[in-house]
C-alpha positions as CSV (number, residue, x, y, z in Angstrom):
1,M,-16.5,-5.2,0.2
2,G,-17.1,-2.6,2.8
3,R,-14.9,-1.9,5.9
4,R,-15.9,-1.3,9.2
5,N,-15.7,2.3,10.3
6,R,-12.6,2.2,12.5
7,F,-10.9,5.5,12.0
8,P,-7.2,5.2,13.1
9,V,-6.4,8.2,15.3
10,G,-2.9,8.1,13.9
11,C,-4.6,9.4,10.6
12,A,-1.9,12.0,11.2
13,L,-0.1,9.8,8.7
14,A,-2.9,8.9,6.4
15,G,-2.8,11.0,3.3
16,L,-4.2,14.3,2.1
17,A,-5.8,14.0,-1.3
18,L,-6.5,15.8,-4.3
19,A,-7.7,14.1,-7.6
20,S,-9.5,14.8,-10.8
21,P,-13.1,15.5,-10.2
22,G,-15.4,12.4,-10.8
23,A,-12.3,10.0,-10.6
24,A,-14.3,7.9,-7.9
25,R,-17.8,7.3,-9.3
26,A,-20.6,5.5,-7.2
27,D,-20.6,2.7,-10.0
28,A,-16.7,2.4,-10.6
29,N,-14.6,-0.3,-9.3
30,Y,-11.5,2.0,-9.1
31,S,-10.6,5.4,-7.8
32,L,-7.8,7.8,-8.2
33,H,-6.9,10.4,-5.6
34,V,-4.1,12.9,-5.0
35,I,-3.4,12.8,-1.2
36,G,-1.1,14.7,1.1
37,S,-0.5,16.2,4.5
38,T,1.2,19.4,5.9
39,Q,2.6,19.6,9.5
40,A,4.5,21.8,11.7
41,S,6.5,20.3,14.5
42,W,8.9,21.4,17.2
43,T,11.5,19.1,18.9
44,D,13.9,19.8,21.6
45,N,16.4,17.3,20.2
46,I,16.5,17.5,16.5
47,F,19.3,14.8,15.9
48,A,18.3,12.5,18.8
49,V,21.6,12.7,20.5
50,P,22.8,12.6,24.2
51,D,22.7,15.7,26.3
52,D,26.5,15.6,26.9
53,P,28.5,17.2,24.2
54,D,30.2,14.6,21.9
55,P,32.6,15.9,19.2
56,T,31.8,12.7,17.0
57,R,28.2,13.5,16.8
58,P,25.8,16.3,15.8
59,P,24.9,19.0,18.5
60,H,22.0,18.7,20.9
61,E,19.6,21.4,19.6
62,S,16.1,22.3,19.0
63,D,14.3,23.4,15.8
64,L,10.9,23.8,14.0
65,L,10.2,21.3,11.2
66,L,7.8,22.1,8.4
67,Q,6.8,18.9,6.4
68,F,4.9,18.6,3.2
69,R,3.9,15.2,2.0
70,P,2.0,15.1,-1.3
71,G,1.0,11.8,-2.9
72,V,-1.3,9.8,-5.1
73,L,-3.5,6.9,-4.2
74,G,-5.1,4.4,-6.5
75,T,-7.5,1.7,-5.5
76,Y,-9.0,-1.1,-7.7
77,E,-11.5,-4.0,-7.1
78,T,-12.6,-7.0,-9.0
79,P,-15.0,-9.7,-7.6
80,R,-12.2,-11.5,-6.1
81,T,-9.3,-9.1,-5.7
82,I,-8.6,-5.6,-4.2
83,H,-5.6,-3.4,-4.7
84,N,-4.4,-0.2,-3.0
85,L,-1.3,1.6,-4.4
86,E,0.0,4.8,-2.7
87,Y,3.1,7.0,-3.2
88,D,4.2,9.9,-1.0
89,L,6.9,12.4,-1.5
90,E,8.1,13.8,1.8
91,A,9.9,17.2,2.0
92,N,11.3,18.2,5.4
93,L,12.3,21.8,5.9
94,Y,14.0,23.0,9.2
95,L,13.9,26.6,10.1
96,E,17.4,26.8,11.3
97,H,19.3,23.8,10.3
98,D,19.7,23.7,6.5
99,E,21.9,20.8,6.8
100,A,19.0,18.6,8.0
101,R,16.5,19.4,5.2
102,S,15.6,16.3,3.1
103,L,13.4,14.5,0.7
104,G,11.9,11.1,1.5
105,H,9.8,8.5,-0.3
106,V,7.1,6.2,0.8
107,A,5.7,3.7,-1.8
108,T,3.2,1.0,-0.7
109,W,1.3,-1.7,-2.4
110,R,-1.4,-3.9,-0.7
111,G,-3.5,-6.6,-2.1
112,F,-6.2,-8.9,-1.1
113,F,-7.2,-12.1,-3.0
114,L,-10.0,-14.6,-2.7
115,T,-8.3,-17.5,-4.3
116,S,-11.1,-20.1,-3.6
117,P,-14.3,-20.3,-1.5
118,R,-12.2,-21.3,1.5
119,T,-8.8,-19.6,0.8
120,E,-7.8,-16.0,1.0
121,V,-4.4,-14.2,0.6
122,Q,-3.1,-11.0,1.6
123,A,0.2,-9.4,0.4
124,S,1.9,-6.1,0.9
125,S,5.1,-4.3,0.0
126,T,6.6,-1.0,1.5
127,F,9.5,1.0,0.6
128,T,10.6,4.1,2.5
129,S,13.7,6.3,2.5
130,G,14.5,9.7,4.1
131,T,16.2,10.9,7.4
132,L,16.3,9.3,10.7
133,A,15.3,12.7,12.3
134,A,11.8,12.7,10.5
135,L,11.1,8.9,11.1
136,S,9.4,9.1,14.4
137,T,6.1,10.9,13.2
138,R,5.4,8.5,10.4
139,A,3.7,5.8,12.4
140,A,0.3,6.5,13.9
141,P,0.3,7.4,17.7
142,V,-1.6,4.1,18.5
143,E,1.1,2.1,16.8
144,G,4.0,3.5,18.7
145,Q,6.2,1.1,20.6
146,P,9.3,1.6,22.8
147,Q,12.0,0.1,20.7
148,A,15.7,0.8,20.9
149,T,17.0,2.9,17.9
150,V,20.4,4.4,16.9
151,S,21.4,7.9,18.2
152,G,22.2,10.8,15.8
153,N,21.2,11.9,12.4
154,G,21.5,10.2,9.0
155,R,19.7,8.6,6.2
156,Y,18.1,5.3,5.8
157,W,16.1,3.1,3.5
158,A,13.8,0.1,4.2
159,L,12.0,-2.5,2.5
160,D,9.2,-4.6,4.1
161,A,7.2,-7.2,2.2
162,G,5.0,-9.8,3.2
163,Q,2.4,-12.4,2.1
164,G,-0.1,-14.4,4.3
165,L,-2.6,-17.3,3.3
166,H,-5.5,-18.5,5.2
167,F,-7.4,-21.6,4.5
168,G,-10.6,-22.6,6.2
169,V,-10.6,-26.4,6.6
170,T,-13.9,-26.2,8.5
171,P,-15.6,-23.1,10.1
172,E,-13.7,-23.9,13.3
173,L,-10.2,-24.8,11.9
174,R,-8.0,-22.7,9.9
175,L,-4.6,-23.2,8.5
176,S,-2.1,-20.3,7.7
177,Q,1.1,-19.8,5.9
178,G,3.3,-16.6,5.6
179,L,6.4,-15.2,4.0
180,Q,8.4,-12.0,5.0
181,V,11.2,-10.0,3.7
182,R,12.6,-7.2,5.6
183,R,15.7,-4.8,4.8
184,F,17.0,-1.8,6.7
185,A,20.0,0.1,6.0
186,S,21.3,3.5,7.7
187,T,24.1,5.8,7.6
188,I,24.7,7.8,10.6
189,D,26.4,11.2,10.2
190,G,29.5,11.9,12.1
191,A,30.6,15.4,13.2
192,A,34.0,17.4,13.3
193,G,35.4,15.2,10.6
194,A,34.4,11.9,12.1
195,P,33.4,9.2,9.6
196,A,29.8,8.2,9.0
197,T,28.6,4.8,10.7
198,D,26.7,2.3,8.6
199,S,24.3,-0.3,10.1
200,G,21.3,-2.4,9.2
201,G,20.4,-5.9,8.3
202,Y,17.9,-8.1,6.6
203,E,15.7,-11.1,7.2
204,L,13.9,-13.5,5.1
205,G,11.4,-15.8,6.8
206,G,8.3,-18.1,6.5
207,S,5.7,-19.4,9.0
208,L,3.0,-22.1,9.3
209,G,0.1,-22.1,11.7
210,A,-3.1,-23.8,12.7
211,D,-6.0,-22.1,14.7
212,R,-8.8,-24.2,16.2
213,G,-11.8,-22.3,17.6
214,W,-14.8,-23.1,19.7
215,K,-17.7,-20.8,20.7
216,H,-15.7,-18.5,23.1
217,S,-12.2,-20.0,23.0
218,A,-9.6,-20.8,20.5
219,V,-6.0,-22.3,20.5
220,A,-3.3,-21.7,17.9
221,L,0.1,-23.1,17.2
222,A,2.6,-21.3,15.0
223,A,6.0,-22.2,13.8
224,Q,8.4,-19.6,12.2
225,T,11.9,-19.6,10.9
226,R,14.0,-16.6,9.6
227,Y,17.4,-16.2,8.0
228,V,18.9,-13.0,9.6
229,T,21.9,-11.0,8.7
230,L,23.0,-8.1,10.8
231,E,25.5,-5.7,9.4
232,Q,27.8,-4.7,12.4
233,A,31.0,-2.8,12.7
234,T,33.0,-6.0,13.5
235,G,31.4,-7.8,10.4
236,D,28.2,-9.3,9.4
237,A,26.5,-11.8,12.0
238,R,24.4,-14.5,10.3
239,S,21.8,-16.6,12.2
240,L,18.6,-18.7,11.7
241,N,16.0,-17.6,14.3
242,N,13.4,-20.3,14.8
243,A,10.3,-20.0,17.0
244,L,7.4,-22.1,18.1
245,T,4.5,-20.5,19.8
246,L,1.3,-21.7,21.5
247,S,-1.5,-19.3,22.1
248,Y,-5.0,-19.2,23.7
249,R,-7.6,-16.7,23.0
250,R,-10.8,-16.0,25.0
251,D,-13.8,-13.9,24.3
252,F,-15.2,-12.8,27.7
253,T,-18.0,-10.5,26.3
254,P,-18.8,-9.0,22.8
255,R,-16.3,-6.1,23.7
256,W,-13.6,-7.8,26.0
257,N,-11.3,-10.5,25.0
258,A,-7.7,-11.7,26.1
259,M,-4.9,-13.7,24.9
260,A,-2.0,-15.6,26.5
261,D,1.0,-17.1,24.6
262,G,4.1,-18.9,25.3
263,G,6.8,-20.4,23.3
264,V,10.6,-20.9,22.6
265,V,13.0,-19.2,20.3
266,W,16.3,-20.7,19.1
267,V,18.9,-18.4,17.5
268,A,21.2,-20.8,15.7
269,S,24.4,-18.9,14.6
270,L,25.8,-19.5,11.2
271,D,29.1,-18.2,12.2
272,D,31.5,-19.4,14.9
273,A,29.4,-17.8,17.7
274,P,27.4,-20.2,20.1
275,S,23.7,-20.5,19.7
276,M,21.0,-19.4,22.3
277,V,17.6,-20.7,23.3
278,Q,15.2,-18.5,25.2
279,P,11.5,-18.9,26.3
280,T,9.0,-16.3,25.3
281,V,5.6,-15.3,27.0
282,G,2.9,-12.7,26.5
283,V,-0.3,-11.6,27.8
284,S,-2.7,-9.1,26.3
285,V,-6.3,-7.7,26.9
286,S,-8.2,-5.8,24.4
287,Y,-11.5,-3.9,24.3
288,A,-13.4,-3.4,21.1
289,P,-16.4,-1.1,21.4
290,T,-18.7,-0.4,18.3
291,W,-16.1,2.2,17.3
292,G,-12.4,2.2,18.3
293,M,-10.2,0.0,20.4
294,A,-8.1,-0.2,23.5
295,G,-5.7,-2.7,24.7
296,M,-2.7,-3.5,27.0
297,Q,0.2,-6.2,26.6
298,V,3.0,-7.5,28.6
299,R,5.5,-9.9,26.8
300,R,9.0,-11.1,26.5
301,T,10.3,-11.8,23.1
302,M,13.7,-12.7,21.3
303,A,14.0,-11.2,17.8
304,P,16.3,-9.2,15.6
305,N,16.3,-5.4,15.8
306,L,17.4,-4.0,12.5
307,Y,17.5,-0.5,13.8
308,I,20.5,-1.3,16.0
309,A,21.6,-4.4,14.0
310,E,21.5,-6.7,16.9
311,N,19.5,-9.7,18.1
312,T,17.9,-8.7,21.4
313,I,15.8,-10.2,24.2
314,S,12.9,-7.6,24.9
315,D,10.6,-7.2,27.8
316,L,7.8,-4.9,26.8
317,A,4.8,-3.3,28.6
318,L,2.3,-1.3,26.5
319,V,-1.0,0.4,26.7
320,N,-2.6,1.9,23.7
321,A,-6.1,3.1,22.5
322,T,-7.9,4.8,19.7
323,L,-11.3,5.9,21.2
324,P,-14.0,8.5,20.3
325,L,-14.9,11.6,22.3
326,P,-18.6,12.4,22.6
327,W,-18.4,16.0,21.5
328,L,-18.7,17.7,18.1
329,T,-20.9,15.1,16.5
330,D,-24.6,14.5,16.3
331,D,-24.3,10.6,15.7
332,P,-22.1,8.7,18.3
333,N,-21.6,6.0,15.6
334,L,-19.9,8.6,13.4
335,P,-17.5,10.5,15.8
336,K,-15.5,13.5,14.6
337,L,-13.3,13.9,17.5
338,M,-11.0,11.2,18.6
339,A,-8.1,10.6,21.2
340,S,-5.5,7.9,20.7
341,G,-1.9,7.1,21.7
342,A,0.4,4.6,23.3
343,I,2.4,4.6,26.5
344,G,5.0,1.9,27.0
345,A,8.4,0.8,28.3
346,S,10.9,-1.8,27.1
347,R,14.2,-3.3,28.2
348,S,16.2,-4.7,25.4
349,Q,19.2,-7.0,26.1
350,V,21.6,-7.2,23.2
351,I,23.0,-10.7,22.6
352,R,26.1,-11.8,20.9
353,G,26.3,-15.6,20.6
354,D,25.0,-16.9,23.9
355,E,25.9,-13.8,26.0
356,V,24.1,-10.6,26.9
357,T,26.5,-7.8,26.0
358,S,24.5,-4.7,27.0
359,T,21.0,-3.5,27.7
360,I,18.9,-0.4,26.4
361,N,15.9,0.8,28.2
362,V,13.3,2.9,26.5
363,V,10.2,4.8,27.7
364,N,7.8,6.2,25.0
365,A,4.6,8.2,25.2
366,D,2.9,9.2,22.1
367,V,-0.7,10.8,22.2
368,A,-2.9,12.7,19.8
369,L,-6.2,14.6,19.6
370,T,-7.8,14.2,16.1
371,Y,-10.6,16.2,14.5
372,A,-12.3,14.9,11.4
373,P,-15.0,17.2,10.3
374,R,-15.4,15.3,7.0
375,G,-14.2,11.8,5.9
376,D,-11.6,13.5,3.6
377,I,-10.1,16.0,6.0
378,T,-8.4,15.5,9.3
379,L,-6.7,17.8,11.8
380,A,-4.4,16.6,14.6
381,L,-2.5,17.8,17.5
382,R,0.2,15.3,18.8
383,A,2.7,15.0,21.4
384,Q,5.6,12.6,21.8
385,H,8.3,11.9,24.4
386,L,11.0,9.3,24.1
387,R,13.8,8.5,26.6
388,Q,16.5,6.0,25.9
389,L,18.8,4.9,28.7
390,P,21.7,2.8,28.5
391,G,21.9,-0.2,31.0
392,E,24.8,-2.6,32.0
393,T,27.3,-2.9,29.1
394,A,30.1,-5.5,28.8
395,A,33.5,-4.0,28.2
396,A,33.8,-5.5,24.8
397,A,30.4,-4.2,23.7
398,T,29.5,-0.9,21.8
399,P,27.7,1.2,24.6
400,A,24.2,2.3,23.9
401,F,23.7,6.2,23.6
402,E,21.6,7.9,26.1
403,Y,19.1,10.5,24.8
404,D,15.6,12.0,25.3
405,R,13.5,13.8,22.8
406,T,10.2,15.6,23.0
407,T,8.2,16.7,19.9
408,V,4.8,18.6,19.5
409,V,3.2,18.2,16.0
410,V,0.3,20.2,14.5
411,Q,-1.0,18.4,11.2
412,A,-3.7,18.5,8.6
413,T,-4.3,15.6,6.2
414,W,-6.9,15.4,3.2
415,R,-7.9,13.3,0.3
416,F,-9.9,14.2,-2.7
417,P,-12.3,12.7,-3.9
418,E,-13.3,11.4,-0.7
419,R,-14.8,8.1,-1.6
420,L,-12.6,5.1,-1.9
421,A,-13.8,2.5,-4.5
422,A,-12.0,-0.4,-2.7
423,E,-10.3,-0.9,0.8
424,I,-8.3,-3.7,2.0
425,P,-10.5,-5.6,4.6
426,M,-9.6,-6.1,8.1
427,R,-8.7,-9.8,8.6
428,D,-6.3,-9.9,11.6
429,S,-8.7,-9.9,14.5
430,L,-7.7,-11.5,17.8
431,R,-11.1,-12.2,18.8
432,V,-12.3,-15.7,18.6
433,D,-15.7,-14.8,16.9
434,R,-13.8,-12.5,14.5
435,S,-16.6,-9.9,14.9
436,D,-14.2,-7.0,14.0
437,N,-13.2,-8.5,10.7
438,T,-14.5,-7.1,7.5
439,P,-17.0,-9.6,5.9
440,V,-16.0,-10.7,2.4
441,G,-17.1,-13.3,-0.1
442,E,-19.7,-15.7,1.3
443,E,-19.6,-14.0,4.7
444,V,-21.4,-11.0,3.0
445,A,-23.8,-13.2,0.9
446,P,-23.7,-16.8,1.9
447,A,-24.2,-19.4,-1.0
448,G,-27.6,-20.9,-1.2
449,P,-30.5,-21.5,-3.6
450,A,-31.6,-18.7,-5.8
451,P,-34.8,-17.0,-4.8
452,G,-38.0,-19.1,-5.9
453,Q,-36.2,-22.3,-6.0
């Protein structure tokens, strides 16, 4: 079950690996690796706090961060299943701020199952913990989205687990089902004797969908419901968030395609607060060359933001890309130098019941230049800038904190042995022809009579 060579430029987060020699043999269905990364980064706002002094929050200061992230990775494959299991220990050492030094943990399991000739299941579970100050560089640059977050320093832990099933009724018609569990909890440090602030929330959800495709176009209908609890200073807010979405996809060429979707979200409060109904809409265009990807999207959504423990209506504009550069390689299909990143802006309206209580505007830019001399070694230079601006705020609402932060990162990642015995296939293509999915099962070797029969 090979995987298409799409090296995510954000590999700045993929792991560095060292394992016992010979752990991954050419004929083995498993491999063991020791992985890790080392990075040095400078930021002008270590605690992501406002420019103006505030005695209740940490000071606005810069510092140099040294991060060491050793870990282990195991892969295992059978004729119908694939498993990837990874653990990373993250040590963050600041040059001047001893109080910000921390240890974090990242544990991830991902599985892929061919449960029948027409049915496949993907599942994953991720646990992370650490400090909020070190959270921004964990995601790959191409994955960065402008999302409102809390200001200040503190610790957090998060759990994200999901399952998705796809059933091919016919080659043109596919049904889907999904489950998701998310939990996020943080404690923001106070300063000058001020008490710490707790926030977070969790959601439990499920979805059903149907997708009908033709030669170049496809239509999909999806329904989702989630039970959401937001842990706020005034008490927990509970609701059922229900969504119905209709989408249309079109392949214009083997490289270009687009999608438009529209729907409605109904947030039904389980407390005494009124409920709210809002429309959602989105448009995206993507480009998928032989290697890499690029895309842009504009959309309006209504969803819980567990980082700030609020339901929000968000307007988003985003451009992202992972593309090869033509230098330092003899084979254009095996690039060694890559550019990637995301630039976007969002406006999040915080809703309480059926009222908008405040807005938070976020502008984010995250770009990286990555050099991979070999498949098991990656070097990266990365720059981030994030600015969060409070908008209108109702008198009874907690104001959003304004801050901006610039970070420059130099990173090296590696994995040993290089060869992975099994990788989770890509199965979430937006293309109608699914040309960038990884073939598995009968897609690799279609069923038919044996040779000579």
